[in-house]
N, C-alpha and C positions, 0 to 999 in steps of 0.2 A: 455472560460477558456483555458489556455495554455495547450497543450498536449505535453509532452516530447517525444523525439524520441529515438528509440532503433534499432540498427542493430546488429544482432547476430554475423556477421562476424568481427565486431570491437572488439578489446580487451577492456575490461572495465578498464578504467584508471581514477584515481582521478583527477578531474579538478575543477576549480572554478565553482559554479553553475551559471546558467543563471540569469540575474538580476531579472527576474520574481519570482525566488524562494528565493530571499534575502529580508530582512526586508525593509519596506517602510521608506523613510526619513520622519520626521515629516512634515506634510503639503503637502506631495507629492500627485499627482493625480495618482491613480492606474488604469491601463488600463483594468484589469479584471472586469467583471460585477458581482456585488453582491448586495444583498439587506439586509442591516444591520437589518432592522425590522424583517426579516425572521429568523435571528439568526442561519442559517445553514451554515456549511462549507462543501464544496464539493471539491474533488480533483481527478485528473486523475493519476492513478498508473499503471505501466506496470506489468502485471502478466505473468510469464513464467513457462512452464512445466519444472521442474527441471530434470526429467528423460531425456527429449529431450536435455536439455542443457548439461547433462553429456555425452550422446551419441555423441553430436556435438564435445565436447572437446576431446573425444577419437577418433575422425575421423570416426565415424560410421554413422553419420547422417548429411546431408547437411544443411547449415544454413537456407535455405528457408523452411525447413521442421520442424523447431522448432516452436511448438505451443505457441503462445504468443498473448496478447491482451491488448490494452489500456482500462482500466475500470474506469468508474466514480464511486467513493465511496462517501457515506455520512460519514463524520468524526463524530464519536460518542465517546466523552471522558468519557462517562458513561459505555461504553462497553470495555471489556478487550482485545478482540482478533480481528481477521480478519474474515469476513464472506462474502462468495460469494453465488450465487444461483446455482441450478441444471443445468441451461442452460450454465453458464460459465464453470462449472466443466466438462460438456460433450464436449464443444467446445475446451477446453484446454486438454482434455484427462487425467485428474488428477485421480490417483488411490486412493481408500479409504485406509487409514492407521489404522483407528479405527472408531468405532461407539459409540456415547454417547448420553445421555439425555441432552437437552438444553431447558431452559425455555424462551419462547418468551416474548416480551413486553406485550402481551395480557394476560400473565399468563399461557398460554397453554404449556405443556411439550411435546416435540416431540423428536423422535430419529433422530439424524443428523450424517452424515458422517463427518469425519475429513480427510483433504487432506493436502499435502505439496506443496508449490508453492514458487517461487522466486518473490520478489517484488522489483521494481526499481522506484525511485523518485529522480529527479534532479541528483545530483552526488552521490547517495547512493543506496545500494542494501542490501537485507536481505532475508534469508530463513524464511518462516513463515508456521505455521499450520493454516489452514483456515477451519472454520465450513461451511458446505454446507447447506444452508437454503432451505426449501421446495419451489418448483415452481420457479417463476421468482421474488423472493423477492429482495428488494434493497440491494446491497452490502454495508457492513459496515466496517469502518476503525477505530479500537479502539486504546487503550493506548499501548498495547504491540508492535504492529507494529510501532506506533509513536516513542516509546522509542528505538526500535531496529534500526530504520532509523535515529534517532536523529533529529526529526522534531518537530516543535511546531506550535500552532495556533497563528497567529497574530490577536489579538482581534480587533484592529482598522479597519482592512480590511476584516476580516473573511476569511483569506487565510491560507493554510498550507505552511510553509516556512522551510528552513533548519535552524537548531539551529544557531542563530547569534554568539554564542560562538565558533562554530566549522564549519565555512563555507566551508572548504576544504574537509571535509569528516566526517562521523559519528564517534562519540566517545560514546561508550556504557558504562554506569556505572555498575560496578559489585556489588555495594552496593546501597541500597536505604535508604531513611530517616527512614524506618521502622526497619532496621537492625543495627542500631547504637549501 
């Protein structure tokens, strides 16, 4: 799977996404490995500590000290948010902004911390709240981060790609079909 690159010292500029993040042409051979029978979409997203990023922008933290990590997520269109695990939270040094109850897929209700993190994918970036799941749970990438980054699942190849309607950068809708 393609891992996008990020260098903190580079200014974030809108550029066309790499071809791997664009829709496939009909009949094209896709180089990424996937198993359509498995039905899972996985994606690498860059997570960045927003407090470190702010300190860097203010000249108070060198670029090499920004805590960031490429994380492989399971894309879950039935889940609304972003979820990481305790290990990732600790490695990125993310502070708790709230603590709430969350019902797991097993039906169990657990108390989970909520943290803030910057996400980057292709030529897109967004600030997200993320649930911190217990232990080393699998990170989940839900609908709100997908909408915020303006990305979609390409069903034919089971890949997350930039929205073909907006390849040069995300366009976030302020209204939804539910609010007409």
